[in-house]
N, C-alpha and C positions, 0 to 999 in steps of 0.2 A: 572607260573600260566596259566591255560588253559581257553580259552573263547570259547563260542559256541553261534552263533546267532540263534534265534528261527525261525523255518521254518513256518512262518505265511504268508497268502496271501499279507498282507500289506508290510511286510518286503521284500518279494520276488519282488514285484512291484517296491519298492524303489531301491533295488539293481540293477534291470534291467534298471531303468531310469538313474542311474549313468553311465551306459555304452552306453547311447544313442548317436547316431551320430549327433543329434541336440545339439549344444553347450549350448543353453539356457536351454534345458531340463536337460542335464547332470549337468550343474552348479547348478541349483535349487535343484536337487536331492542330489548332493554332499553336499551342505550347510545344507540340512535337516538331512543328515546322520551324518555330523560333529557335529551338535547340540545334537544329540543322543549319539555320541561317547564320548564327554567330560565327562559327569557324570559317564559313565560306567568305563572309565579308572581311574577316581578319586576313585571310589569304590574299584577297584582292588588294587590300590596303598595303600589304607587304610587297606585292609585285608591281603595283602601278604607281606607287609614290616616287616622285622624281628625286626626293631627298633621302630615300631609303639607303642609298650607298654611302651617304655622308654621316648619318647619325647611327650611333650604337645604342641598341635597346638596353635599358637597365630596369627590369621588372621589379616591382615592389608590391607588398601586400596592400590591398585596397584601403585599409584603415591606417596605414603608416604614413609618415611624412618623409619623403626621400631626402637624403643629404649626401654630400660628397666631401671627403677630406682633400683640400686643394693642394696639400704638400705632395700628393701622389702625382700631380700634374706639373708641378714646378719644382725644380731642384736647385734653386738659388739660395736656399736658406731663408732666414727672416727677411721678407721683402713684401712689397705690396703688389697684389695681382688684380686684374680686371676681368670680370665675368659678365657675359651678356645673357639675359633670360627675359621671359615674359611673365607677368603676374596674372594675365587672363587671356583667353582665346581672342585673337585679333588685336591684342593690345600692342602698344609700342614697346619693343624690346628696350630694356634699360641696362646700362653698364653699372654693375655693382663693384665698388672698390673695397677690398678687404685684405686683412693680413692673412697669413697662411693658417687657415683654420678650417673647421667643418662648415660647409655652407648648405643651408636649407634651400631646396628647390621648390618653387611654386608650380603647382599643376592645375589643370583646368579640364572641364568636361566638354567633349565634342559629341554632339548627338544629331539624330535625324529621325523623322517619323514619316511613314508612308501609309496610304490607305487606298482601298479599291472597293468596288461593288461586289457583294457576295455572289451575284449572278455569274461573274467571270469564273469564280472558283467552282461553282456547281457545274459549269460547262467545261471545266478542266482546261481553261484558257492559260496554258503554260506560258505563252508569250506575254500576256498581261502581267502575270505574277513575276516573271523574269524581269520585266521592265521596272516593276516596283522595287525588287531587290537591287537591281542595277542603280536605280535612283538613290536608294539609301546609301549604297557604297560610294557613289560618286559625290554625294553631298558631303560626306565625312572626308573623303579624299581631298576635295578642293580646300576645305578648312585646314586639313593637316599640312598640305603643301604651302599654303599662304603663311601659316605660322612658322613653319620650318625655315622657309627662305627669308622671312622677315628677320629672324635672329642671325642668319648667315650674312645677309647684306648689311645689317646694322653693325655687326662686328667688323666687317670689311671697311665700312665707311669711317669708323672711329679708331680702329686699332693703330697703335704706334709703338714701335720697339726701338730703343736706342735712337730716338729722334727720326726714325725712318717710318713713314706711313706704309702700311701694307698694300694700299692701293696707289698706283702710280700711273702716269701718263705715258702712252706709247711714244717712242722716239720717232716713229714713222708717220705720226698723225699731223704734224705741223703743216699748215698751208694747204690742206686738201679741202675740197668742197663737199665731200661725202665721207662717212666714217671710213677711216683708213683700213686697208686690207690687213688681215692678220698675217704675220710673217714669222719665220723661224727666229728672227731677232727678238720678237716679243716673247716667244716661249723661252728663249735663252735668258732674257732679262727677268722673267718670273722665277726661273730656277735660281738665278743669282740673288734676287731679293729674298727668297725664302731661306736660302743658306745664310744670308747675313742676319736675318732676324732670329735665327736659331743658334747664334754663337753662344759659347759658354759664359758663365758669369764673369770670367776674367777677360772676355773679349776674344777668345781663341777657339780652337776646335775642341769640342767636348770629348772627354776620354771615352765615353760611350754615347754615341750620337743619339740624341733624343728624337731627332727628325731624320727620316729616310729620304727627305726631299719631296718634290712634287710628284704626286701619284695620279691625280685625276684633274681633268680640265673640262669645265662646263662652258659651252660655246653656243652661239646663236646659229641658225641655219646659214646666215650670211658668212660667218666665219668657217663653218664646215665646208661651204663652197670654196672659200679661199684655200683650205687644206686640200680639197680635191684638185684644185688648180696647180698644186705643187707638181702634179704628174706631167703637165705639159708646158709650164712656164719655163723660159730659157734659164740655163745655168749661168749664174753671175760669177764674177771673179774680181780680185783686188786690182787696184790701179797698177799699170806697168806690166800686166801679164798678157795683154792683148785680147783678153776675154771681155766682151761687152757687159756692162752692168746697167740695169735699168730698174725702175720701181717695182717691177713684177718678177725680177730674177729670183731664183731659188737655188741655194747651194745644197742640193741633196744628191747623193749618189744614185746612179741609174737603177740599182737594185731596189732602193726604197721607192723611187718614182714608179717603177714597174709594179710594185706591190700595191701602191695607191691606185694605179690605173686599173689593174685587174679586179680589185675589190670595190671599184666605184667609190672610193673613199678610203678611210683608214680608221681602224679601231683604236690605234695607239700610235704615238710618234715619240721618239726619244725615250721609249719606255713609259710614257705618260698616257693613261687611258683617256679617250675622248668621249664626251657625252653631249649630245645635241639637245638643247632646250628651246622650245618654241617661245617660251616666255622671256627669253633673252633677245636682245637686238634693238635696233632703232625704234624708239617709242613703244616698245613692248612692255608688258606688265612689270617684270622684275627690273628692267632698266629704269622705268619711271619711279619705281619704289626706291631704288638706289639713289636716284636724283633727289628724292624727298629727304632721304637720310643724310646725304652729303651737304645739301643746302648750298651756301655760297663758299664752302671750303674749296681751296685750290690744292692740286696735287702736282708735285714735280715729276719729271721723268726720272729714269734710273740714274742719270748723271747729275741730278740736282738742278735742272734747268726747265724752262718752258712750263711754268706754273699755270695750270688750267683747271677750271671747275668741271664737274660732271654734269652733262646735260641729258635731258630725257631722250634726245634723239642721237645720243652717242651709242657706242657698242662696247660693252665691257666683258672681258674674258675673266672667268673666275677659276682660280687654281686652289686645290685642296691637297693637304698632306694627310691621307687617311691612316698613316702609320701611327699617328699620335692618339687616336681615339678621343679627340678633343671635343667633338660634338656628341652630346648625349641626349637620349630621349627616355626620360623616366616614364614608365607606363604601368598603370595599376593592374594587378593580376587578381582575379577572383578566386573563390574557393576551389574551383575545378582547374585553375591554371589559365583560364581564358582571359584575353585582354580586350575583346569586343563582346559586349553582351546585347542580345536581342530578345525582346519579350513581346507578347501580344499587347496591343494597345487596348486597355480595358474600357476606354470611353465608348467603344462600339459594341459592347456586350448586350446592350438593351435590345429587347425584341423588336422595337420599332425602327431600329437602325439597320438598314440593309447594307451595312458596310462591315469591313474587317480591316485591321491595320496592324502595323508593327512599329515598335519604338526601339532604336538601337543607340548605344553610347559606348564611349571609352573615356578613360581619364589619362591624360599624358601631360608632359611638359617638354619644352625645348630649351637647351642651354648650350652655350659655347664656353667651355672651361679654359680654353687656351687659344687665343686668336693668332698665335704663331703658326697655326695650322692652315691659315688662309692668306691668299695673296691675290691681287687683281691688277689687270692691265687695261686701262681705258683707252679705246680707240676713238679719238675725238674728231669733230669736224674742223 
């Protein structure tokens, strides 16, 4: 994420004052800049975070301990539920099994510190100051994304409902020498699995559906390429119709194929929003992390056959039901309502230090309260 400070007279004077050789002037200017810096970084984190569309923010006062009544997320009565969360930043998410009660959520601090020579401030080098602010935002952003997706992938790897794993193997993946292409059958199977794991406690259709079904799909660039290919792949057909069927055939109406072609891709398909993640795909960061979480566990396909383990060089599609609000981000809120705090780094106030710096932090947690909101299809070799 790139940041650029506006070149206004007020901004230039403030930057120059931060580099003043008068400690009182430099400190006052640094405090004023830090007050401006906090909301800017918070906005960057909200817009650039790849998991922002999955997690729902749940602000709490910074001196409180956040907790959630689990019976609001599960309507089966007295039962045992499983919740995934982290106890520390970068820690391995754990599955906490509990009865229907109020659950305390562990939070942790994510922070970053940057510094630069005062001479850059005295010369009003807005580009250098912008890079420092950008570095602070990106360091926190990387930590946020890693923690958020660790909880998502851990829940996907371990979740089971009515003896059905939420992660399953693609039907089209058997016998290929490279990760199989994403197909409409895979999408249809994900919708089917999500519906089955959201049955009522009696095994039927809920009177008031708790789940609205698959809403968002997170795919690798390879799989997004497969979706673009829907526009020009031949139309397949069932046996006996005289229409040729092959591995790349796509049963989509011409109108949908035309929309994909004109838009050089698709923002949604079957009403499901599509999101491309560079961290997903063959041997990429999140695929490797999922492989670590699944270990030697094997996953059947949608029909209960072809048990296969998840490999680091596979390609996994992740589906989310955002109608549940099952993924929650407790975030501490300061006295002024801010969630990211930036302050001058006081270690550089000494006269002999020709440096200035800033320290920024936030306190948050990541938790999956109901794994029935996630499903995955693994395209294997």
